[in-house]
N, C-alpha and C positions, 0 to 999 in steps of 0.2 A: 254832159250826162251821156253815160253809155249808149250805147245799139240796144234796141230790143232784137231778141233770138228770134228766128222765124223755126217752129217745129218742124224737125225733119221729116216725120211720116207724112204730115198736112201736107209740106210741098210736095213731097209725091204722088199723093191721092189728088189733090184739087189743083185746078185751074182758074184763072178770074178771067171772064171774056169781058169784053171791050164794056159790054153794058154795065161791067160790075157785078152779075152774076157768077154764081160759082159753079163749074161744071164736076163731073164726077162720073167716073164709069162703075160700071156694072159689077155686084159681087158674086162670087159664085161661078166665074169663068176661069179659074186657073188648072184644075187636077183634079180629078173623080170625074172625069166627066163622062164615063160609061154607065151611069147610074141615069143620066138624065134624059129627057127626051128631045130628040132633034128640035121641037118646036121649042122646050124652055131653051135649048141653046141657044136658038136662032134669036130668040128675043131679048136674050143677055148683052145682046150685040151693041155698038154704039155706045155713047152717051147720055147722060140724064143730069139736072140740074139738083142741088142740093134742097130738101126740105127747107121751108121755112122756119119751123120749130129748131133745129140745127145750123142755121146762118149766123147768130152770134157767137157759137161757139168755134166754128170757122173762120170767122172771122179773128178770133181772140187770138187764134194760131197763127194767122197769116196776116201780121201786123202790117205790110208795105205791101201788101196788094191790093 
């Protein structure tokens, strides 16, 4: 059987933790930041987990994770 391919966009956006949960970065912190408040930019730092409603789709895009 051929190998399953990982979605290129998903492998750039998601990482799987040791516990098996998937982590992601916050959206909206790349460009056009002048219109955002300092508080909003600060709150977009760091990483967060994916929502459980999206977990199945992300798992399908990362078959070997």
